[in-house]
C-alpha positions as a Python dict, from the first residue, in 0.01 Angstrom:
ca = {
    (1, 'X'): (0, 0, 0),
    (2, 'X'): (-28, -378, -34),
    (3, 'X'): (-316, -430, 201),
    (4, 'X'): (-472, -767, 121),
    (5, 'X'): (-841, -793, 204),
    (6, 'X'): (-823, -984, 533),
    (7, 'X'): (-942, -912, 886),
    (8, 'X'): (-679, -783, 1126),
    (9, 'X'): (-629, -831, 1496),
    (10, 'X'): (-559, -521, 1701),
    (11, 'X'): (-242, -652, 1868),
    (12, 'X'): (-3, -911, 2003),
    (13, 'X'): (130, -899, 2359),
    (14, 'X'): (432, -1038, 2546),
    (15, 'X'): (568, -1034, 2900),
    (16, 'X'): (901, -1170, 3033),
    (17, 'X'): (988, -1208, 3403),
    (18, 'X'): (1318, -1292, 3577),
    (19, 'X'): (1571, -1289, 3295),
    (20, 'X'): (1876, -1059, 3267),
    (21, 'X'): (1801, -1014, 2896),
    (22, 'X'): (1428, -963, 2938),
    (23, 'X'): (1404, -688, 2676),
    (24, 'X'): (1595, -891, 2417),
    (25, 'X'): (1368, -1192, 2472),
    (26, 'X'): (1066, -963, 2443),
    (27, 'X'): (1204, -828, 2116),
    (28, 'X'): (1237, -1178, 1967),
    (29, 'X'): (891, -1274, 2091),
    (30, 'X'): (736, -962, 1938),
    (31, 'X'): (905, -1042, 1609),
    (32, 'X'): (735, -1384, 1606),
    (33, 'X'): (402, -1210, 1673),
    (34, 'X'): (448, -952, 1397),
    (35, 'X'): (142, -1087, 1213),
    (36, 'X'): (-76, -965, 1502),
    (37, 'X'): (22, -602, 1453),
    (38, 'X'): (234, -414, 1201),
    (39, 'X'): (153, -47, 1259),
    (40, 'X'): (357, 10, 1575),
    (41, 'X'): (548, -167, 1849),
    (42, 'X'): (688, -96, 2194),
    (43, 'X'): (877, -247, 2488),
    (44, 'X'): (888, -132, 2850),
    (45, 'X'): (1137, -277, 3100),
    (46, 'X'): (1168, -244, 3478),
    (47, 'X'): (1506, -220, 3649),
    (48, 'X'): (1647, -141, 3992),
    (49, 'X'): (1820, 196, 4021),
    (50, 'X'): (2113, 144, 4260),
    (51, 'X'): (2163, 516, 4315),
    (52, 'X'): (1801, 595, 4400),
    (53, 'X'): (1739, 256, 4561),
    (54, 'X'): (1410, 197, 4381),
    (55, 'X'): (1255, 42, 4074),
    (56, 'X'): (1239, 251, 3758),
    (57, 'X'): (1126, 188, 3403),
    (58, 'X'): (1261, 246, 3054),
    (59, 'X'): (1077, 221, 2724),
    (60, 'X'): (1109, 246, 2350),
    (61, 'X'): (816, 280, 2110),
    (62, 'X'): (767, 366, 1747),
    (63, 'X'): (557, 327, 1436),
    (64, 'X'): (671, 41, 1215),
    (65, 'X'): (777, -320, 1236),
    (66, 'X'): (971, -467, 1529),
    (67, 'X'): (1292, -484, 1324),
    (68, 'X'): (1253, -118, 1226),
    (69, 'X'): (1170, 28, 1566),
    (70, 'X'): (1450, -166, 1740),
    (71, 'X'): (1709, -143, 1462),
    (72, 'X'): (1964, 8, 1704),
    (73, 'X'): (2094, -280, 1923),
    (74, 'X'): (2202, -32, 2190),
    (75, 'X'): (1834, 22, 2279),
    (76, 'X'): (1792, -341, 2381),
    (77, 'X'): (2123, -382, 2561),
    (78, 'X'): (2176, -46, 2733),
    (79, 'X'): (1846, 142, 2744),
    (80, 'X'): (1590, -130, 2818),
    (81, 'X'): (1764, -261, 3128),
    (82, 'X'): (1630, -494, 3393),
    (83, 'X'): (1510, -851, 3437),
    (84, 'X'): (1145, -797, 3342),
    (85, 'X'): (977, -644, 3038),
    (86, 'X'): (653, -636, 2843),
    (87, 'X'): (587, -561, 2477),
    (88, 'X'): (309, -487, 2233),
    (89, 'X'): (253, -504, 1856),
    (90, 'X'): (-29, -286, 1732),
    (91, 'X'): (-270, -255, 1445),
    (92, 'X'): (-447, 79, 1445),
    (93, 'X'): (-784, 184, 1310),
    (94, 'X'): (-870, 509, 1133),
    (95, 'X'): (-735, 813, 1314),
    (96, 'X'): (-553, 615, 1579),
    (97, 'X'): (-204, 573, 1440),
    (98, 'X'): (-33, 824, 1668),
    (99, 'X'): (268, 779, 1892),
    (100, 'X'): (63, 851, 2205),
    (101, 'X'): (-146, 540, 2136),
    (102, 'X'): (150, 301, 2112),
    (103, 'X'): (161, 53, 2399),
    (104, 'X'): (273, -57, 2655),
    (105, 'X'): (120, 219, 2871),
    (106, 'X'): (290, 291, 3203),
    (107, 'X'): (172, 481, 3510),
    (108, 'X'): (333, 578, 3838),
    (109, 'X'): (64, 607, 4104),
    (110, 'X'): (3, 544, 4475),
    (111, 'X'): (46, 168, 4419),
    (112, 'X'): (384, 203, 4248),
    (113, 'X'): (481, 157, 3884),
    (114, 'X'): (249, -39, 3656),
    (115, 'X'): (281, -108, 3284),
    (116, 'X'): (12, -271, 3070),
    (117, 'X'): (-34, -421, 2721),
    (118, 'X'): (-381, -509, 2592),
    (119, 'X'): (-516, -731, 2315),
    (120, 'X'): (-889, -699, 2257),
    (121, 'X'): (-1160, -438, 2261),
    (122, 'X'): (-1382, -312, 2542),
    (123, 'X'): (-1751, -283, 2458),
    (124, 'X'): (-1854, -37, 2731),
    (125, 'X'): (-1587, 217, 2645),
    (126, 'X'): (-1805, 527, 2638),
    (127, 'X'): (-1983, 441, 2964),
    (128, 'X'): (-1651, 403, 3143),
    (129, 'X'): (-1494, 708, 2982),
    (130, 'X'): (-1793, 927, 3070),
    (131, 'X'): (-1772, 805, 3429),
    (132, 'X'): (-1399, 876, 3448),
    (133, 'X'): (-1447, 1219, 3286),
    (134, 'X'): (-1700, 1304, 3556),
    (135, 'X'): (-1442, 1200, 3818),
    (136, 'X'): (-1186, 1440, 3671),
    (137, 'X'): (-972, 1193, 3478),
    (138, 'X'): (-749, 1342, 3210),
    (139, 'X'): (-684, 1118, 2910),
    (140, 'X'): (-354, 1121, 2723),
    (141, 'X'): (-458, 880, 2444),
    (142, 'X'): (-767, 783, 2246),
    (143, 'X'): (-755, 409, 2322),
    (144, 'X'): (-978, 195, 2539),
    (145, 'X'): (-664, 56, 2707),
    (146, 'X'): (-599, 378, 2897),
    (147, 'X'): (-939, 340, 3062),
    (148, 'X'): (-813, 28, 3241),
    (149, 'X'): (-517, 222, 3384),
    (150, 'X'): (-746, 496, 3516),
    (151, 'X'): (-971, 238, 3680),
    (152, 'X'): (-673, 68, 3845),
    (153, 'X'): (-524, 397, 3967),
    (154, 'X'): (-857, 511, 4117),
    (155, 'X'): (-919, 192, 4312),
    (156, 'X'): (-945, 231, 4690),
    (157, 'X'): (-781, -107, 4749),
    (158, 'X'): (-423, -106, 4876),
    (159, 'X'): (-329, -441, 4718),
    (160, 'X'): (-239, -414, 4348),
    (161, 'X'): (-399, -746, 4256),
    (162, 'X'): (-725, -632, 4415),
    (163, 'X'): (-697, -300, 4229),
    (164, 'X'): (-657, -482, 3898),
    (165, 'X'): (-943, -725, 3960),
    (166, 'X'): (-1175, -442, 4067),
    (167, 'X'): (-1095, -256, 3744),
    (168, 'X'): (-1150, -564, 3528),
    (169, 'X'): (-1489, -628, 3686),
    (170, 'X'): (-1603, -291, 3549),
    (171, 'X'): (-1473, -360, 3198),
    (172, 'X'): (-1692, -542, 2946),
    (173, 'X'): (-1585, -704, 2623),
    (174, 'X'): (-1257, -864, 2520),
    (175, 'X'): (-924, -825, 2694),
    (176, 'X'): (-613, -1035, 2721),
    (177, 'X'): (-357, -845, 2927),
    (178, 'X'): (3, -858, 3038),
    (179, 'X'): (74, -628, 3331),
    (180, 'X'): (412, -555, 3483),
    (181, 'X'): (442, -428, 3839),
    (182, 'X'): (752, -370, 4049),
    (183, 'X'): (752, -730, 4174),
    (184, 'X'): (521, -931, 3945),
    (185, 'X'): (421, -1022, 3592),
    (186, 'X'): (43, -1053, 3570),
    (187, 'X'): (-163, -1216, 3294),
    (188, 'X'): (-539, -1183, 3260),
    (189, 'X'): (-818, -1291, 3025),
    (190, 'X'): (-1174, -1162, 3028),
    (191, 'X'): (-1455, -1385, 3162),
    (192, 'X'): (-1538, -1509, 2810),
    (193, 'X'): (-1175, -1548, 2699),
    (194, 'X'): (-1214, -1407, 2349),
    (195, 'X'): (-841, -1364, 2278),
    (196, 'X'): (-567, -1624, 2339),
    (197, 'X'): (-294, -1591, 2603),
    (198, 'X'): (-43, -1855, 2712),
    (199, 'X'): (225, -1904, 2977),
    (200, 'X'): (571, -2049, 2911),
    (201, 'X'): (893, -2110, 3101),
    (202, 'X'): (1258, -2078, 3002),
    (203, 'X'): (1538, -2247, 3194),
    (204, 'X'): (1867, -2061, 3219),
    (205, 'X'): (2163, -2119, 3452),
    (206, 'X'): (2003, -2277, 3761),
    (207, 'X'): (1673, -2092, 3756),
    (208, 'X'): (1375, -2011, 3533),
    (209, 'X'): (1232, -1716, 3348),
    (210, 'X'): (860, -1698, 3272),
    (211, 'X'): (699, -1564, 2957),
    (212, 'X'): (340, -1476, 2872),
    (213, 'X'): (237, -1425, 2509),
    (214, 'X'): (-59, -1416, 2273),
    (215, 'X'): (66, -1725, 2090),
    (216, 'X'): (317, -2001, 2165),
    (217, 'X'): (525, -1926, 1854),
    (218, 'X'): (670, -1654, 2080),
    (219, 'X'): (798, -1929, 2312),
    (220, 'X'): (955, -2130, 2032),
    (221, 'X'): (1173, -1847, 1906),
    (222, 'X'): (1345, -1810, 2247),
    (223, 'X'): (1347, -2179, 2341),
    (224, 'X'): (1082, -2160, 2614),
    (225, 'X'): (850, -2449, 2699),
    (226, 'X'): (472, -2416, 2695),
    (227, 'X'): (305, -2457, 3036),
    (228, 'X'): (-61, -2376, 2981),
    (229, 'X'): (-315, -2128, 2855),
    (230, 'X'): (-437, -1854, 3086),
    (231, 'X'): (-795, -1958, 3158),
    (232, 'X'): (-1088, -1733, 3077),
    (233, 'X'): (-1198, -1531, 3381),
    (234, 'X'): (-850, -1573, 3530),
    (235, 'X'): (-578, -1345, 3663),
    (236, 'X'): (-241, -1520, 3700),
    (237, 'X'): (40, -1370, 3908),
    (238, 'X'): (404, -1464, 3848),
    (239, 'X'): (644, -1337, 4115),
    (240, 'X'): (954, -1427, 4316),
    (241, 'X'): (767, -1710, 4486),
    (242, 'X'): (686, -1855, 4142),
    (243, 'X'): (1057, -1862, 4059),
    (244, 'X'): (1137, -2042, 4385),
    (245, 'X'): (846, -2290, 4394),
    (246, 'X'): (707, -2299, 4042),
    (247, 'X'): (364, -2206, 4178),
    (248, 'X'): (161, -1924, 4025),
    (249, 'X'): (-114, -1738, 4208),
    (250, 'X'): (-451, -1749, 4030),
    (251, 'X'): (-765, -1543, 4091),
    (252, 'X'): (-1110, -1519, 3936),
    (253, 'X'): (-1228, -1189, 3792),
    (254, 'X'): (-1597, -1257, 3855),
    (255, 'X'): (-1731, -1519, 4095),
    (256, 'X'): (-1919, -1736, 3846),
    (257, 'X'): (-1710, -1836, 3544),
    (258, 'X'): (-1926, -1846, 3229),
    (259, 'X'): (-1869, -2078, 2936),
    (260, 'X'): (-1588, -1933, 2728),
    (261, 'X'): (-1642, -1766, 2394),
    (262, 'X'): (-1307, -1813, 2222),
    (263, 'X'): (-1274, -1625, 1895),
    (264, 'X'): (-1321, -1897, 1634),
    (265, 'X'): (-1148, -1680, 1374),
    (266, 'X'): (-818, -1720, 1559),
    (267, 'X'): (-823, -2083, 1442),
    (268, 'X'): (-952, -2004, 1093),
    (269, 'X'): (-708, -1731, 1000),
    (270, 'X'): (-537, -1509, 1247),
    (271, 'X'): (-306, -1719, 1463),
    (272, 'X'): (9, -1868, 1318),
    (273, 'X'): (-29, -2237, 1218),
    (274, 'X'): (273, -2332, 1430),
    (275, 'X'): (115, -2183, 1744),
    (276, 'X'): (-88, -2343, 2017),
    (277, 'X'): (-384, -2130, 2129),
    (278, 'X'): (-661, -2212, 2376),
    (279, 'X'): (-450, -2524, 2457),
    (280, 'X'): (-471, -2663, 2100),
    (281, 'X'): (-251, -2666, 1789),
    (282, 'X'): (-374, -2429, 1518),
    (283, 'X'): (-235, -2645, 1236),
    (284, 'X'): (-441, -2948, 1340),
    (285, 'X'): (-761, -2745, 1353),
    (286, 'X'): (-703, -2597, 1008),
    (287, 'X'): (-640, -2942, 866),
    (288, 'X'): (-975, -3050, 1011),
    (289, 'X'): (-1143, -2751, 849),
    (290, 'X'): (-1007, -2858, 509),
    (291, 'X'): (-1129, -3213, 564),
    (292, 'X'): (-1472, -3086, 668),
    (293, 'X'): (-1490, -2879, 349),
    (294, 'X'): (-1429, -3188, 135),
    (295, 'X'): (-1683, -3390, 331),
    (296, 'X'): (-1949, -3122, 293),
    (297, 'X'): (-1868, -2978, -51),
    (298, 'X'): (-1644, -3214, -250),
    (299, 'X'): (-1534, -3134, -604),
    (300, 'X'): (-1597, -3429, -840),
    (301, 'X'): (-1319, -3568, -1060),
    (302, 'X'): (-1202, -3900, -1207),
    (303, 'X'): (-875, -4080, -1276),
    (304, 'X'): (-864, -3937, -1628),
    (305, 'X'): (-910, -3576, -1514),
    (306, 'X'): (-752, -3529, -1175),
    (307, 'X'): (-805, -3213, -972),
    (308, 'X'): (-527, -2985, -853),
    (309, 'X'): (-592, -2826, -514),
    (310, 'X'): (-381, -2546, -370),
    (311, 'X'): (-405, -2281, -102),
    (312, 'X'): (-399, -1907, -98),
    (313, 'X'): (-84, -1880, 117),
    (314, 'X'): (-16, -1889, 397),
    (315, 'X'): (-316, -1952, 624),
    (316, 'X'): (-485, -2193, 381),
    (317, 'X'): (-189, -2429, 338),
    (318, 'X'): (-278, -2706, 583),
    (319, 'X'): (-650, -2677, 508),
    (320, 'X'): (-569, -2750, 143),
    (321, 'X'): (-381, -3063, 250),
    (322, 'X'): (-682, -3181, 448),
    (323, 'X'): (-920, -3107, 161),
    (324, 'X'): (-705, -3294, -93),
    (325, 'X'): (-686, -3607, 121),
    (326, 'X'): (-1059, -3635, 196),
    (327, 'X'): (-1166, -3538, -157),
    (328, 'X'): (-942, -3819, -287),
    (329, 'X'): (-1075, -4062, -25),
    (330, 'X'): (-1425, -3987, -150),
    (331, 'X'): (-1326, -4113, -494),
    (332, 'X'): (-1229, -3782, -653),
    (333, 'X'): (-853, -3795, -725),
    (334, 'X'): (-702, -3467, -608),
    (335, 'X'): (-338, -3361, -619),
    (336, 'X'): (-215, -3109, -365),
    (337, 'X'): (27, -2864, -524),
    (338, 'X'): (174, -2516, -496),
    (339, 'X'): (-26, -2299, -733),
    (340, 'X'): (43, -1957, -582),
    (341, 'X'): (368, -1806, -459),
    (342, 'X'): (350, -1528, -202),
    (343, 'X'): (612, -1257, -177),
    (344, 'X'): (725, -1204, 182),
    (345, 'X'): (932, -899, 99),
    (346, 'X'): (661, -645, 28),
    (347, 'X'): (688, -354, 268),
    (348, 'X'): (389, -221, 460),
    (349, 'X'): (400, 104, 265),
    (350, 'X'): (481, -29, -82),
    (351, 'X'): (390, 235, -338),
    (352, 'X'): (288, 130, -689),
    (353, 'X'): (376, 433, -907),
    (354, 'X'): (104, 495, -1163),
    (355, 'X'): (-67, 171, -1064),
    (356, 'X'): (-307, 265, -788),
    (357, 'X'): (-529, -35, -835),
    (358, 'X'): (-595, -354, -646),
    (359, 'X'): (-505, -584, -935),
    (360, 'X'): (-149, -458, -936),
    (361, 'X'): (-124, -481, -558),
    (362, 'X'): (-232, -845, -572),
    (363, 'X'): (33, -912, -839),
    (364, 'X'): (296, -761, -612),
    (365, 'X'): (187, -993, -332),
    (366, 'X'): (119, -1312, -533),
    (367, 'X'): (223, -1488, -851),
    (368, 'X'): (96, -1808, -1011),
    (369, 'X'): (292, -2122, -1092),
    (370, 'X'): (166, -2149, -1448),
    (371, 'X'): (293, -2503, -1506),
    (372, 'X'): (77, -2622, -1217),
    (373, 'X'): (-242, -2444, -1327),
    (374, 'X'): (-249, -2437, -1707),
    (375, 'X'): (-520, -2660, -1852),
    (376, 'X'): (-611, -2803, -1509),
    (377, 'X'): (-934, -2824, -1313),
    (378, 'X'): (-829, -2649, -995),
    (379, 'X'): (-961, -2603, -642),
    (380, 'X'): (-851, -2284, -465),
    (381, 'X'): (-865, -2310, -85),
    (382, 'X'): (-888, -1988, 118),
    (383, 'X'): (-987, -1911, 476),
    (384, 'X'): (-1237, -1632, 414),
    (385, 'X'): (-1381, -1375, 176),
    (386, 'X'): (-1434, -1033, 331),
    (387, 'X'): (-1509, -752, 85),
    (388, 'X'): (-1444, -978, -211),
    (389, 'X'): (-1235, -721, -397),
    (390, 'X'): (-905, -898, -338),
    (391, 'X'): (-1056, -1239, -413),
    (392, 'X'): (-1180, -1104, -746),
    (393, 'X'): (-834, -968, -830),
    (394, 'X'): (-669, -1294, -723),
    (395, 'X'): (-900, -1499, -945),
    (396, 'X'): (-820, -1265, -1236),
    (397, 'X'): (-452, -1336, -1175),
    (398, 'X'): (-515, -1711, -1165),
    (399, 'X'): (-709, -1693, -1494),
    (400, 'X'): (-397, -1557, -1663),
    (401, 'X'): (-244, -1903, -1605),
    (402, 'X'): (-529, -2052, -1816),
    (403, 'X'): (-675, -2322, -1591),
    (404, 'X'): (-961, -2524, -1740),
    (405, 'X'): (-1196, -2468, -1444),
    (406, 'X'): (-1177, -2275, -1117),
    (407, 'X'): (-1349, -2411, -807),
    (408, 'X'): (-1314, -2226, -477),
    (409, 'X'): (-1365, -2357, -125),
    (410, 'X'): (-1367, -2138, 187),
    (411, 'X'): (-1288, -2279, 533),
    (412, 'X'): (-1537, -2050, 708),
    (413, 'X'): (-1900, -1944, 663),
    (414, 'X'): (-1985, -1611, 494),
    (415, 'X'): (-1881, -1312, 706),
    (416, 'X'): (-2187, -1091, 756),
    (417, 'X'): (-2127, -892, 1074),
    (418, 'X'): (-1848, -673, 1220),
    (419, 'X'): (-1640, -782, 1519),
    (420, 'X'): (-1651, -579, 1841),
    (421, 'X'): (-1403, -794, 2034),
    (422, 'X'): (-1064, -708, 1885),
    (423, 'X'): (-1071, -821, 1522),
    (424, 'X'): (-1075, -541, 1267),
    (425, 'X'): (-1344, -635, 1014),
    (426, 'X'): (-1495, -383, 771),
    (427, 'X'): (-1842, -243, 832),
    (428, 'X'): (-2147, -458, 764),
    (429, 'X'): (-2216, -261, 447),
    (430, 'X'): (-1872, -345, 302),
    (431, 'X'): (-1899, -723, 343),
    (432, 'X'): (-1963, -903, 14),
    (433, 'X'): (-2193, -1162, 173),
    (434, 'X'): (-2442, -884, 249),
    (435, 'X'): (-2465, -783, -117),
    (436, 'X'): (-2551, -1124, -264),
    (437, 'X'): (-2818, -1381, -185),
    (438, 'X'): (-2626, -1703, -248),
    (439, 'X'): (-2288, -1870, -286),
    (440, 'X'): (-2356, -1885, -659),
    (441, 'X'): (-2397, -1507, -679),
    (442, 'X'): (-2080, -1443, -478),
    (443, 'X'): (-1892, -1692, -697),
    (444, 'X'): (-2007, -1509, -1009),
    (445, 'X'): (-1904, -1176, -856),
    (446, 'X'): (-1546, -1289, -792),
    (447, 'X'): (-1521, -1487, -1117),
    (448, 'X'): (-1507, -1857, -1019),
    (449, 'X'): (-1698, -2145, -1175),
    (450, 'X'): (-1808, -2285, -839),
    (451, 'X'): (-1790, -2153, -482),
    (452, 'X'): (-1875, -2321, -154),
    (453, 'X'): (-1829, -2205, 205),
    (454, 'X'): (-1795, -2426, 512),
    (455, 'X'): (-2124, -2426, 701),
    (456, 'X'): (-2143, -2294, 1057),
    (457, 'X'): (-2246, -2644, 1172),
    (458, 'X'): (-1939, -2809, 1018),
    (459, 'X'): (-1718, -2531, 1152),
    (460, 'X'): (-1837, -2592, 1508),
    (461, 'X'): (-1790, -2968, 1463),
    (462, 'X'): (-1429, -2914, 1355),
    (463, 'X'): (-1297, -2703, 1644),
    (464, 'X'): (-1185, -2846, 1982),
    (465, 'X'): (-1456, -2909, 2240),
    (466, 'X'): (-1313, -2889, 2589),
    (467, 'X'): (-1536, -2877, 2895),
    (468, 'X'): (-1672, -2527, 2955),
    (469, 'X'): (-1545, -2403, 2619),
    (470, 'X'): (-1763, -2232, 2361),
    (471, 'X'): (-1688, -2008, 2066),
    (472, 'X'): (-1775, -1661, 1948),
    (473, 'X'): (-1924, -1683, 1598),
    (474, 'X'): (-2068, -1331, 1592),
    (475, 'X'): (-1905, -1238, 1261),
    (476, 'X'): (-2101, -1520, 1096),
    (477, 'X'): (-2424, -1524, 1297),
    (478, 'X'): (-2465, -1179, 1450),
    (479, 'X'): (-2500, -1337, 1796),
    (480, 'X'): (-2279, -1124, 2021),
    (481, 'X'): (-2204, -1297, 2354),
    (482, 'X'): (-2130, -969, 2536),
    (483, 'X'): (-2364, -674, 2501),
    (484, 'X'): (-2243, -394, 2275),
    (485, 'X'): (-2326, -49, 2406),
    (486, 'X'): (-2524, 179, 2176),
    (487, 'X'): (-2316, 372, 1919),
    (488, 'X'): (-2014, 156, 2001),
    (489, 'X'): (-1738, 136, 1741),
    (490, 'X'): (-1429, -84, 1741),
    (491, 'X'): (-1236, 179, 1932),
    (492, 'X'): (-1510, 422, 2012),
    (493, 'X'): (-1286, 669, 2197),
    (494, 'X'): (-1067, 725, 1893),
    (495, 'X'): (-1119, 1040, 1694),
}
């Protein structure tokens, strides 16, 4: 399996409201968010049953990519009927890749029909599950997402919005949600706003459809316009009144809104460069990270021995552009070039017969442009080093092209701690930064002549600074903004 050593997000979410082809739009949006989850995908749509005179729901889920699970066009046109739908792309962790755990999850309860998709990770999972167990709740899945549905269904409130807010007040940790009810599309972000979530609008005929998605690349693929980000500590309701007036209802989850703690790694690696998250363009931030790298850790050169800088595609591309410009401006002539080619046609379950080793898997994923690298002093720009095993294999591949010198620059600080808020990092013991005492030692371990990381100070300087906005840097610093309950794991209810 060609699993490159990078952190993974647990999912991407989408909701579409008031469009006759809601499921089809959701399908396209999920395809654009495929990078946020490749293990499984699902869509649930709501439609009005003329015979029974009530709302009903239809769904389709499966393990695999969006194009694989929805390969039969009849599913989107005839099964997933209705003018509203939500979808989910999923990454699973060990033991969790079962059909029962594929979202969206849907319940029919005293408040009506409700379907939910979740991006993030609750940090008080066991406390809530133990409470619900004591109340007689029966769980059908091993995910933390189902806990939210049980909390909503057990609320004593009669108003669905109040039920949802009451449930969210009990949940701790990271959650960006899209929720579909019989008359509304609801978007919510936890009080610290770890994961991104945005609202868009699509004009058709003489009215509008609304879309909510993890990233704005989902809007671009269907021609929708970006309106705004869902604020942290906010529940936004889109309903018939929104269609008529353009006004959305907004509620706070808790009374006092704390400073946000946006996941800084969304900017560094995970979000697509053509997306806008947290109200800012990812590409511009990554370019700043590359510039900051050159300011802090330039690579010397002269007009007689120019440097060649290139990225590990694709997340490092714009950072490499920024690095090349500033390094040149500092008096060290640096050419930006394409030194690595990435194959985009490697399946998730690629098998390498007789070659069960990481070096071969890296060769399947990448190849060098030898004419660019041979005999050159090069600078390899990457976003992160996690375990270091893939970086070591990649450097071995680059050495086959016979460069004169290999410098490496990383657009983030060393990763030393696991994430408990929805990013799937390895355990602390597996992280290479915890096995070496310096950049020099890590550089020697992966085989480069010189290695420098971006400092945490320069990283913070480089990201947007809106009023009331802060960042989660726990994977670098170990400072977790929301308490992690004892014995908590990324999905602690999974077996």
